[in-house]
Backbone as ProteinMPNN parsed JSONL, in Angstrom:
{"seq_chain_A": "MRLFTLLLLIVLAGCENLNPDVPTVFYNVDSLVNAQVNYLVEMRPEVVKTGEIREDAGESVVIPDSLQWTRELAIFRRADINKPRLREQYSVEEGSDKDGEWISYTAQREKNLPVRNLTIRYAGNRNQIRMLEALIKDVNPLYNSERLIQMSFDQIDGTSVLSSYFIQGGQRMKLRDTVEFDLTAKVRYR", "coords_chain_A": {"N_chain_A": [[54.439, -18.741, 26.853], [52.865, -16.709, 28.334], [52.264, -15.012, 26.001], [50.769, -16.454, 24.434], [48.371, -16.913, 26.302], [47.573, -14.081, 26.298], [46.723, -13.761, 24.025], [44.919, -15.618, 23.593], [43.011, -14.231, 25.191], [42.343, -12.068, 23.838], [41.268, -12.902, 21.478], [38.989, -14.338, 22.675], [37.565, -12.093, 23.979], [36.819, -10.734, 21.609], [34.835, -12.335, 20.407], [32.755, -11.812, 22.047], [29.461, -10.482, 22.456], [28.941, -7.262, 21.284], [26.969, -5.555, 21.412], [24.769, -5.982, 23.671], [21.943, -5.204, 23.721], [20.817, -6.165, 21.275], [19.595, -9.008, 20.247], [21.044, -12.385, 19.836], [20.125, -13.967, 17.942], [17.12, -13.769, 16.043], [13.453, -14.134, 15.589], [12.618, -16.971, 13.959], [11.434, -17.171, 11.292], [11.526, -18.935, 8.917], [11.656, -21.455, 9.918], [9.179, -21.631, 11.266], [7.446, -21.506, 8.952], [8.218, -23.96, 7.548], [7.183, -25.773, 9.619], [4.476, -25.03, 9.454], [3.694, -25.609, 6.734], [4.259, -28.534, 6.623], [2.619, -29.536, 8.521], [-0.036, -28.504, 7.342], [0.159, -30.006, 5.002], [-0.263, -32.726, 6.012], [-2.767, -32.319, 7.411], [-4.593, -31.598, 5.379], [-6.336, -29.049, 4.685], [-9.098, -27.112, 3.51], [-8.87, -24.457, 1.563], [-10.089, -21.021, 1.38], [-9.932, -18.693, -0.716], [-9.593, -15.098, -1.351], [-9.355, -12.511, -3.747], [-8.304, -9.453, -4.829], [-7.3, -7.591, -7.729], [-6.805, -4.287, -8.784], [-9.636, -3.383, -9.68], [-10.879, -5.863, -10.046], [-12.111, -8.778, -8.775], [-12.201, -12.04, -7.073], [-12.828, -15.454, -6.08], [-11.997, -18.437, -4.652], [-11.748, -21.928, -3.817], [-9.54, -24.242, -2.519], [-7.695, -27.329, -1.957], [-4.74, -27.465, -1.123], [-1.651, -29.234, -2.27], [1.516, -30.475, -1.309], [3.417, -29.045, -2.71], [1.888, -26.729, -3.704], [1.482, -25.561, -1.149], [4.027, -24.973, -0.255], [4.76, -23.145, -2.462], [2.619, -21.373, -1.968], [2.849, -20.199, 0.602], [5.543, -19.001, 0.343], [6.167, -16.593, 0.204], [6.222, -15.461, 2.687], [8.588, -16.562, 3.79], [10.081, -14.494, 3.042], [10.256, -12.694, 4.929], [11.922, -13.646, 6.974], [14.388, -12.601, 9.013], [16.15, -13.847, 10.53], [19.26, -13.941, 10.102], [22.952, -13.746, 10.397], [24.299, -11.564, 9.304], [22.245, -9.763, 9.547], [21.882, -8.93, 11.988], [22.622, -6.675, 13.54], [21.319, -4.686, 11.943], [18.553, -4.253, 12.552], [16.45, -2.628, 14.944], [15.389, -3.665, 18.275], [12.122, -4.36, 19.814], [10.248, -5.162, 22.539], [7.092, -6.028, 24.276], [3.917, -5.907, 25.835], [0.554, -5.953, 25.641], [-3.111, -5.598, 25.696], [-3.962, -7.779, 24.307], [-1.965, -9.578, 24.515], [1.722, -10.721, 24.559], [4.122, -9.24, 22.646], [6.805, -8.864, 20.168], [8.821, -6.867, 18.076], [10.84, -6.057, 15.279], [12.552, -3.74, 13.87], [13.73, -2.39, 10.867], [16.681, -0.39, 10.698], [16.717, 3.282, 9.754], [18.824, 4.118, 8.079], [19.398, 2.021, 6.676], [18.983, -0.008, 3.656], [16.937, -2.447, 3.573], [14.963, -4.92, 2.72], [12.874, -6.259, 4.117], [11.15, -4.405, 6.165], [9.764, -4.092, 8.767], [8.99, -6.567, 11.167], [6.743, -8.249, 13.052], [5.954, -10.101, 15.739], [3.37, -11.672, 17.501], [2.28, -12.985, 20.318], [0.139, -15.892, 21.945], [-0.337, -16.184, 24.827], [2.262, -17.861, 25.724], [5.693, -17.55, 24.707], [5.871, -20.024, 22.842], [3.879, -20.169, 21.456], [2.575, -18.887, 18.741], [0.549, -16.195, 17.728], [0.198, -14.189, 15.896], [1.788, -13.262, 12.974], [3.25, -10.351, 11.312], [4.34, -8.363, 8.659], [6.055, -5.978, 6.773], [7.211, -5.459, 3.72], [9.531, -4.239, 1.324], [10.553, -3.354, -1.852], [12.81, -1.731, -3.744], [13.996, -1.007, -7.12], [15.567, -0.499, -10.25], [13.749, -0.815, -12.047], [10.986, -1.194, -10.777], [8.986, -0.427, -7.896], [7.953, -1.768, -4.989], [5.58, -2.693, -2.554], [4.67, -4.661, 0.294], [2.273, -5.994, 2.465], [2.317, -8.228, 4.727], [0.408, -11.021, 6.275], [0.091, -13.502, 8.839], [-2.184, -15.418, 10.596], [-2.911, -17.465, 13.367], [-4.546, -20.04, 14.947], [-4.822, -21.734, 18.324], [-4.258, -25.092, 18.784], [-4.312, -27.801, 20.6], [-2.328, -26.834, 22.302], [-0.112, -26.187, 20.135], [0.535, -23.892, 17.522], [-1.439, -23.275, 15.025], [-1.927, -22.456, 11.428], [-4.449, -20.037, 10.363], [-5.34, -18.348, 8.713], [-4.362, -16.125, 6.262], [-2.884, -13.127, 4.742], [-2.079, -10.842, 2.232], [-1.38, -7.827, 1.14], [-0.759, -5.224, -1.016], [0.941, -3.047, -3.393], [2.567, -2.371, -6.54], [4.527, -0.61, -8.508], [5.634, 0.013, -11.654], [8.102, 1.481, -13.581], [7.143, 4.047, -15.556], [4.758, 3.268, -15.8], [1.089, 2.788, -14.255], [0.387, 2.29, -11.041], [-0.282, -1.019, -9.612], [-2.539, -2.177, -7.541], [-3.084, -4.9, -4.804], [-4.819, -7.355, -3.253], [-5.027, -10.324, -1.092], [-6.718, -12.532, 0.642], [-6.938, -15.32, 2.671], [-8.471, -18.078, 4.191], [-8.0, -20.68, 6.071], [-9.618, -23.969, 6.453], [-10.103, -26.148, 8.259], [-11.019, -29.803, 8.444]], "CA_chain_A": [[52.819, -18.876, 27.548], [52.133, -15.205, 28.449], [51.872, -14.441, 24.758], [49.525, -17.366, 24.284], [47.247, -16.187, 27.127], [46.864, -12.63, 26.014], [46.151, -13.806, 22.441], [43.615, -16.256, 23.853], [41.876, -13.357, 25.876], [41.929, -11.165, 22.792], [40.27, -13.694, 20.788], [37.586, -14.352, 23.57], [36.978, -10.794, 23.921], [36.217, -10.691, 20.245], [33.875, -13.211, 20.479], [31.697, -11.267, 22.818], [28.441, -9.655, 21.763], [29.305, -6.136, 21.597], [25.935, -4.826, 21.75], [24.003, -6.757, 24.525], [20.671, -5.114, 23.541], [20.459, -6.817, 20.295], [19.752, -10.501, 20.499], [21.912, -13.099, 18.673], [19.009, -14.739, 17.267], [15.667, -13.174, 15.812], [12.314, -15.014, 15.526], [12.974, -18.17, 12.981], [10.224, -17.241, 10.36], [11.558, -19.981, 8.0], [11.317, -22.751, 10.582], [7.811, -21.77, 11.279], [6.778, -21.771, 7.79], [8.354, -25.135, 7.289], [6.322, -26.434, 10.302], [3.061, -25.135, 8.754], [3.474, -26.317, 5.695], [4.159, -30.062, 7.13], [1.023, -29.62, 9.272], [-1.035, -28.619, 6.411], [0.039, -31.035, 4.107], [-0.835, -33.831, 6.782], [-4.342, -32.188, 7.778], [-5.26, -31.167, 4.19], [-7.553, -28.538, 5.019], [-9.385, -26.514, 2.498], [-8.387, -22.885, 1.721], [-11.099, -20.165, 0.76], [-9.334, -17.425, -1.094], [-10.459, -14.061, -2.223], [-8.448, -11.688, -4.126], [-8.583, -8.448, -5.786], [-6.355, -6.882, -8.472], [-7.532, -3.121, -9.315], [-11.213, -3.546, -9.308], [-11.402, -7.24, -10.432], [-12.262, -9.667, -7.67], [-12.499, -13.369, -7.413], [-12.765, -16.256, -4.923], [-11.797, -19.79, -5.003], [-11.742, -22.922, -2.856], [-8.861, -24.953, -2.999], [-7.043, -28.051, -1.228], [-3.54, -27.287, -1.688], [-0.861, -30.165, -2.065], [2.725, -29.927, -0.795], [4.236, -28.081, -3.509], [1.259, -25.577, -3.642], [1.364, -24.806, 0.225], [5.264, -24.384, -0.442], [4.491, -21.974, -2.998], [1.658, -20.231, -1.55], [3.54, -19.346, 1.872], [6.836, -18.652, -0.082], [6.263, -14.864, 0.606], [6.504, -15.221, 4.252], [9.935, -16.723, 3.917], [10.949, -13.588, 2.921], [10.308, -11.937, 6.217], [12.934, -14.072, 7.958], [15.495, -11.779, 9.054], [17.335, -14.344, 11.35], [20.642, -14.304, 9.421], [23.983, -13.359, 11.1], [24.535, -10.378, 8.705], [21.155, -8.73, 9.83], [22.005, -8.859, 13.304], [22.86, -5.479, 13.66], [20.348, -4.152, 11.04], [17.44, -3.904, 13.108], [16.148, -2.606, 16.457], [14.046, -4.924, 18.904], [11.419, -3.653, 20.72], [9.269, -5.926, 23.151], [6.192, -5.445, 25.075], [2.508, -6.413, 25.874], [-0.774, -5.342, 25.723], [-4.459, -6.358, 26.355], [-4.093, -8.934, 23.534], [-0.599, -10.631, 25.03], [3.164, -10.147, 24.365], [4.689, -9.004, 21.116], [8.215, -8.547, 19.931], [8.885, -6.185, 16.991], [12.045, -5.821, 14.601], [12.268, -2.549, 12.856], [14.846, -1.833, 10.141], [17.312, 0.947, 11.038], [16.46, 4.107, 8.831], [19.534, 4.372, 6.846], [19.677, 0.662, 6.028], [17.895, -0.154, 2.562], [16.6, -3.711, 3.557], [13.456, -5.381, 2.026], [12.09, -6.428, 5.422], [11.004, -3.028, 7.011], [9.046, -4.306, 10.123], [8.455, -7.643, 11.406], [5.945, -7.857, 14.17], [5.367, -11.344, 16.03], [2.332, -11.581, 18.559], [2.107, -14.482, 20.988], [-0.653, -16.045, 22.59], [0.324, -16.936, 26.0], [3.676, -17.975, 25.995], [6.539, -17.52, 23.364], [5.949, -21.056, 22.064], [2.466, -20.097, 20.886], [2.25, -17.585, 18.127], [-0.75, -15.556, 17.344], [0.086, -13.473, 14.633], [3.105, -12.637, 12.105], [3.012, -9.627, 10.298], [6.032, -8.198, 7.906], [6.073, -5.054, 5.769], [8.33, -5.821, 2.966], [9.566, -3.329, 0.298], [11.479, -3.467, -2.795], [13.087, -0.874, -4.951], [14.893, -1.341, -8.104], [15.348, 0.547, -11.327], [12.498, -1.232, -12.858], [10.002, -1.199, -10.163], [8.749, -0.288, -6.563], [6.504, -2.672, -4.421], [5.376, -2.764, -0.951], [3.459, -5.594, 0.646], [2.116, -5.915, 4.174], [1.795, -9.782, 4.83], [0.155, -11.289, 7.798], [-0.282, -14.912, 9.208], [-2.54, -15.621, 11.86], [-2.841, -18.791, 14.081], [-5.151, -20.703, 16.227], [-4.09, -22.71, 18.968], [-4.89, -26.539, 18.951], [-3.626, -28.621, 21.522], [-0.821, -26.187, 22.485], [0.321, -25.915, 18.744], [0.016, -22.912, 16.565], [-1.696, -23.773, 13.413], [-2.272, -21.455, 10.39], [-5.734, -20.118, 10.445], [-5.488, -17.459, 7.696], [-3.244, -15.123, 5.961], [-3.403, -11.886, 4.16], [-1.071, -10.238, 1.645], [-1.77, -6.696, 0.625], [0.133, -4.313, -1.544], [1.113, -2.466, -4.686], [3.715, -2.276, -7.238], [4.694, 0.418, -9.494], [6.905, -0.135, -12.638], [8.405, 2.724, -14.221], [6.414, 4.55, -16.698], [3.077, 2.576, -15.663], [0.382, 2.919, -13.165], [0.498, 1.301, -9.656], [-1.087, -2.202, -9.594], [-2.611, -2.533, -6.083], [-3.629, -5.828, -4.825], [-5.053, -8.009, -1.885], [-5.638, -11.479, -1.075], [-7.219, -13.256, 2.018], [-7.107, -16.928, 2.788], [-9.146, -18.534, 5.097], [-7.816, -22.19, 6.22], [-10.802, -24.287, 6.927], [-9.869, -27.728, 8.84], [-12.25, -30.583, 8.343]], "C_chain_A": [[52.211, -17.611, 27.755], [51.718, -14.971, 27.145], [50.515, -15.296, 24.419], [48.166, -17.18, 25.066], [46.824, -15.002, 26.675], [46.407, -12.974, 24.712], [44.874, -14.544, 22.647], [42.626, -15.159, 24.375], [41.468, -12.604, 24.944], [41.031, -11.679, 21.878], [38.797, -13.971, 21.333], [36.985, -13.161, 23.569], [36.512, -10.429, 22.444], [35.334, -11.423, 19.762], [32.549, -12.736, 21.145], [30.787, -10.318, 22.125], [28.701, -8.315, 22.117], [28.024, -5.228, 22.046], [24.765, -5.739, 22.348], [22.385, -6.457, 24.02], [19.887, -5.758, 22.356], [20.697, -8.574, 20.548], [20.532, -11.038, 19.651], [21.077, -13.896, 17.902], [17.622, -14.091, 17.105], [14.839, -14.546, 15.585], [12.741, -15.939, 14.235], [11.723, -18.095, 11.874], [10.387, -18.529, 9.535], [11.088, -21.23, 8.755], [9.722, -22.742, 10.767], [7.034, -21.891, 9.951], [6.895, -23.234, 7.308], [7.445, -26.131, 8.092], [4.875, -26.354, 9.927], [2.841, -25.655, 7.642], [3.396, -28.06, 5.803], [2.803, -30.328, 7.624], [-0.11, -29.413, 8.353], [-1.179, -29.49, 5.214], [-0.704, -32.274, 4.753], [-2.327, -33.602, 7.087], [-5.151, -31.986, 6.426], [-6.499, -30.46, 4.152], [-7.977, -27.759, 3.405], [-9.107, -24.923, 2.721], [-9.432, -22.026, 0.577], [-10.315, -18.971, 0.475], [-9.925, -16.354, -1.866], [-9.381, -13.069, -2.491], [-9.146, -10.384, -4.849], [-7.43, -7.701, -6.528], [-7.269, -5.637, -9.049], [-8.789, -3.262, -8.84], [-11.599, -4.991, -9.785], [-11.22, -8.171, -9.028], [-12.666, -11.059, -7.876], [-12.556, -14.275, -5.825], [-12.627, -17.739, -5.494], [-11.611, -20.635, -3.888], [-10.888, -24.055, -3.437], [-8.164, -25.904, -1.819], [-5.588, -28.305, -1.823], [-2.601, -28.981, -1.447], [0.329, -29.626, -1.409], [3.435, -28.886, -1.462], [3.513, -26.713, -3.654], [1.094, -25.007, -2.275], [2.923, -24.19, 0.307], [5.252, -23.094, -1.371], [3.76, -20.934, -2.47], [2.312, -19.497, -0.247], [4.825, -18.926, 1.548], [7.123, -17.248, 0.42], [6.447, -14.525, 1.918], [7.986, -15.613, 4.516], [10.814, -15.345, 4.026], [11.214, -12.625, 4.035], [11.323, -12.475, 7.205], [14.431, -13.322, 7.863], [16.456, -12.429, 10.19], [18.517, -14.85, 10.636], [21.689, -13.181, 10.261], [24.142, -11.86, 10.41], [23.352, -9.357, 8.811], [21.114, -8.511, 11.289], [21.746, -7.472, 14.04], [22.197, -4.287, 13.043], [19.029, -3.658, 11.664], [17.257, -3.848, 14.738], [15.025, -3.274, 16.722], [13.273, -4.021, 19.878], [10.129, -4.91, 21.214], [8.166, -5.442, 23.94], [4.966, -6.325, 25.13], [1.34, -5.436, 26.098], [-2.093, -6.257, 26.109], [-4.333, -7.879, 25.361], [-2.722, -9.967, 23.628], [0.53, -9.84, 24.672], [3.173, -9.933, 22.837], [6.233, -8.644, 21.465], [8.229, -7.883, 18.388], [10.383, -5.882, 16.38], [11.863, -4.89, 13.725], [13.602, -2.232, 12.201], [15.352, -0.58, 10.447], [17.078, 1.792, 9.649], [17.294, 4.099, 7.581], [19.788, 3.084, 6.127], [18.398, 0.484, 4.791], [17.788, -1.924, 2.629], [15.083, -3.883, 3.153], [12.528, -5.648, 3.19], [12.009, -5.031, 6.515], [10.74, -2.981, 8.512], [8.863, -5.897, 10.159], [7.894, -7.801, 12.822], [5.594, -9.385, 14.571], [4.382, -11.255, 17.256], [1.887, -12.891, 19.21], [0.712, -14.5, 21.72], [-0.292, -17.067, 24.015], [1.685, -16.865, 26.254], [4.467, -17.93, 24.484], [6.688, -18.675, 22.54], [4.658, -20.961, 21.153], [2.47, -18.816, 20.063], [0.998, -17.297, 17.763], [-0.958, -14.921, 15.934], [1.571, -13.031, 14.009], [2.637, -11.69, 11.48], [4.375, -8.72, 9.849], [5.581, -7.047, 6.972], [7.451, -5.033, 4.981], [8.343, -4.781, 1.628], [10.833, -3.54, -0.686], [11.661, -2.551, -3.795], [14.369, -1.192, -5.737], [14.772, -0.324, -9.365], [14.182, 0.394, -12.227], [11.273, -1.036, -12.123], [10.114, -0.895, -8.603], [7.819, -1.207, -5.973], [6.811, -2.498, -2.986], [4.201, -3.702, -0.78], [3.545, -5.771, 2.126], [1.721, -7.336, 4.141], [1.668, -10.137, 6.329], [-0.462, -12.867, 8.002], [-0.969, -15.029, 10.362], [-3.054, -17.272, 11.983], [-3.927, -18.943, 15.036], [-4.505, -21.687, 16.998], [-4.901, -24.173, 19.007], [-4.022, -27.505, 19.68], [-2.293, -28.128, 21.98], [-0.099, -25.871, 21.343], [-0.319, -24.889, 18.054], [-0.233, -23.293, 15.404], [-2.494, -22.544, 12.488], [-4.043, -21.55, 10.385], [-6.239, -19.177, 9.326], [-4.264, -16.75, 7.644], [-3.604, -14.192, 4.991], [-1.996, -11.409, 3.393], [-1.831, -9.234, 0.799], [-0.825, -5.657, 0.223], [-0.022, -3.658, -2.942], [2.36, -2.688, -5.314], [3.599, -1.264, -8.463], [5.841, 0.301, -10.515], [7.105, 1.048, -13.449], [7.667, 2.919, -15.358], [5.06, 4.138, -16.884], [2.465, 2.706, -14.496], [0.603, 2.171, -12.106], [-0.717, 0.515, -9.89], [-1.298, -2.316, -8.152], [-3.445, -4.003, -6.004], [-4.004, -6.403, -3.263], [-5.707, -9.453, -2.115], [-5.775, -11.983, 0.352], [-7.531, -14.49, 1.953], [-7.432, -17.382, 4.066], [-8.931, -20.215, 5.179], [-8.964, -22.717, 6.951], [-10.322, -25.873, 7.265], [-11.008, -28.53, 8.913], [-12.268, -31.665, 9.26]], "O_chain_A": [[51.059, -17.425, 27.363], [50.531, -14.647, 27.122], [49.416, -14.793, 24.19], [47.061, -17.284, 24.533], [45.605, -14.834, 26.639], [45.5, -12.242, 24.315], [43.856, -14.232, 22.03], [41.46, -15.202, 23.985], [40.274, -12.304, 24.964], [40.077, -11.011, 21.48], [37.744, -13.877, 20.702], [35.828, -13.112, 23.152], [35.596, -9.607, 22.418], [34.972, -11.203, 18.606], [31.447, -13.194, 20.842], [31.204, -9.473, 21.333], [28.706, -8.096, 23.329], [28.095, -4.341, 22.897], [23.9, -6.193, 21.599], [21.625, -7.422, 23.934], [18.664, -5.9, 22.344], [21.71, -9.164, 20.926], [20.846, -10.381, 18.658], [21.662, -14.59, 17.07], [16.992, -13.894, 18.144], [15.307, -15.676, 15.443], [13.344, -15.265, 13.4], [11.086, -19.134, 11.699], [9.384, -19.236, 9.443], [10.226, -21.966, 8.276], [9.053, -23.727, 10.454], [5.927, -22.428, 9.992], [5.939, -23.775, 6.752], [6.973, -27.128, 7.547], [4.118, -27.32, 10.016], [1.76, -26.216, 7.465], [2.594, -28.733, 5.155], [2.031, -31.187, 7.199], [-1.128, -30.085, 8.523], [-2.205, -29.708, 4.569], [-1.636, -32.809, 4.154], [-3.102, -34.558, 7.039], [-6.359, -32.226, 6.437], [-7.549, -30.951, 3.736], [-7.285, -27.852, 2.392], [-9.128, -24.322, 3.795], [-9.555, -22.254, -0.626], [-10.026, -18.231, 1.415], [-10.632, -16.551, -2.854], [-8.565, -12.78, -1.616], [-10.285, -10.351, -5.315], [-6.584, -7.182, -5.8], [-8.301, -5.87, -9.677], [-9.022, -3.263, -7.631], [-12.809, -5.197, -9.885], [-10.182, -8.157, -8.367], [-13.439, -11.313, -8.8], [-12.355, -13.78, -4.716], [-13.069, -18.117, -6.579], [-11.275, -20.048, -2.86], [-11.188, -24.709, -4.436], [-8.03, -25.358, -0.724], [-5.3, -29.093, -2.724], [-2.924, -29.751, -0.542], [0.308, -28.48, -0.959], [3.989, -27.96, -0.87], [4.167, -25.673, -3.727], [0.538, -23.91, -2.224], [3.11, -23.094, 0.836], [5.756, -22.054, -0.946], [4.138, -19.763, -2.476], [2.256, -18.272, -0.144], [5.412, -18.404, 2.497], [8.172, -16.884, 0.952], [6.8, -13.398, 2.268], [8.592, -15.027, 5.412], [11.796, -15.103, 4.727], [12.197, -11.886, 4.084], [11.577, -11.815, 8.212], [15.299, -13.413, 6.995], [17.36, -11.779, 10.715], [18.758, -16.055, 10.568], [21.339, -12.07, 10.66], [24.079, -10.938, 11.223], [23.423, -8.258, 8.262], [20.186, -7.835, 11.732], [20.892, -7.238, 14.895], [22.382, -3.132, 13.429], [18.5, -2.642, 11.214], [17.696, -4.643, 15.57], [14.045, -3.511, 16.015], [13.759, -3.132, 20.577], [9.314, -5.414, 20.442], [8.312, -4.285, 24.335], [4.961, -7.399, 24.528], [1.351, -4.343, 26.665], [-2.077, -7.349, 26.677], [-4.65, -8.963, 25.85], [-2.546, -10.946, 22.903], [0.499, -8.623, 24.491], [2.371, -10.386, 22.021], [6.739, -8.29, 22.53], [7.586, -8.488, 17.53], [11.149, -5.392, 17.21], [11.077, -5.072, 12.795], [14.537, -1.839, 12.899], [14.565, 0.366, 10.487], [17.196, 1.224, 8.564], [16.872, 4.082, 6.425], [20.361, 3.091, 5.038], [17.21, 0.76, 4.955], [18.449, -2.622, 1.861], [14.208, -3.029, 3.294], [11.384, -5.196, 3.131], [12.761, -4.815, 7.465], [11.232, -2.194, 9.32], [8.579, -6.448, 9.096], [8.622, -7.467, 13.757], [4.922, -9.983, 13.731], [4.862, -10.552, 18.146], [1.201, -13.73, 18.628], [0.153, -13.462, 22.072], [-0.073, -18.275, 24.109], [2.226, -15.964, 26.896], [3.955, -18.209, 23.4], [7.463, -18.61, 21.587], [4.518, -21.703, 20.181], [2.375, -17.735, 20.643], [0.284, -18.249, 17.449], [-1.88, -15.051, 15.128], [2.385, -12.457, 14.732], [1.546, -11.899, 10.949], [5.286, -8.457, 10.635], [4.557, -7.312, 6.342], [8.533, -4.687, 5.456], [7.314, -4.553, 0.992], [11.95, -3.854, -0.273], [10.834, -2.465, -4.702], [15.457, -1.528, -5.271], [13.915, 0.559, -9.389], [13.734, 1.255, -12.985], [10.339, -0.666, -12.836], [11.193, -1.076, -8.039], [6.783, -1.39, -6.611], [7.871, -2.253, -2.409], [3.128, -3.673, -1.382], [4.549, -5.721, 2.836], [0.725, -7.615, 3.474], [2.38, -9.8, 7.275], [-1.401, -13.288, 7.326], [-0.306, -14.705, 11.347], [-3.433, -18.038, 11.097], [-4.199, -18.064, 15.853], [-3.696, -22.456, 16.478], [-6.105, -24.229, 19.26], [-2.987, -27.915, 19.155], [-1.297, -28.848, 22.045], [0.785, -25.062, 21.624], [-1.543, -24.872, 17.929], [0.682, -23.67, 14.672], [-3.466, -21.89, 12.867], [-4.75, -22.557, 10.396], [-7.429, -19.194, 9.011], [-3.378, -16.675, 8.495], [-4.639, -14.401, 4.359], [-0.913, -11.604, 3.943], [-2.683, -9.54, -0.035], [-0.082, -5.19, 1.086], [-1.084, -3.762, -3.555], [3.256, -3.202, -4.645], [2.638, -1.217, -9.231], [6.987, 0.514, -10.122], [6.122, 1.556, -13.988], [7.533, 1.992, -16.156], [4.321, 4.481, -17.806], [3.219, 2.758, -13.524], [1.174, 1.122, -12.405], [-1.819, 0.95, -10.226], [-0.305, -2.548, -7.462], [-4.277, -4.311, -6.857], [-3.505, -5.91, -2.251], [-6.567, -9.757, -2.942], [-4.864, -11.784, 1.156], [-8.418, -14.837, 1.174], [-6.711, -17.096, 5.022], [-9.593, -20.963, 4.459], [-9.368, -22.127, 7.953], [-10.238, -26.681, 6.34], [-12.019, -28.045, 9.422], [-13.237, -32.422, 9.303]]}, "name": "protein", "num_of_chains": 1, "seq": "MRLFTLLLLIVLAGCENLNPDVPTVFYNVDSLVNAQVNYLVEMRPEVVKTGEIREDAGESVVIPDSLQWTRELAIFRRADINKPRLREQYSVEEGSDKDGEWISYTAQREKNLPVRNLTIRYAGNRNQIRMLEALIKDVNPLYNSERLIQMSFDQIDGTSVLSSYFIQGGQRMKLRDTVEFDLTAKVRYR"}
């Protein structure tokens, strides 16, 4: 019986969070994107998109369907760091300023993680997100890329709904010039 009790204590001690400063769960970006896609499919808003690649610019107005929304917001899923293997890879900083509360997750310097930083800004309380911003870097033998992505939200009946999104970045392929781009999309509910 003593042996069993001793083993049980060892197992329970091993399950304890060894670093209490690191949360066991990070902000769930994937759930946020899923909720936004569902809402956007139901509301069928117009999206005014302006983009620029190098010096070429253009604008379009579309009413995306479910598949288009899923594809359009897919890059934001890349900012999801809420995975058990990543929990010890990010430092967490929380605070507030004149615009409200925020939480920021920053990759530790020695780690080669695609999501270098993820910042969530809240409107009022932690259930009402105002803005999500992430810096994503990819480095491999063929190319290097860096993208700053941002989603902004309005509050409608206590629910955060996507009002705009922004993607800015550049990609440098080996032996080629850097291609810089930016895309701004404004969501107009009818």
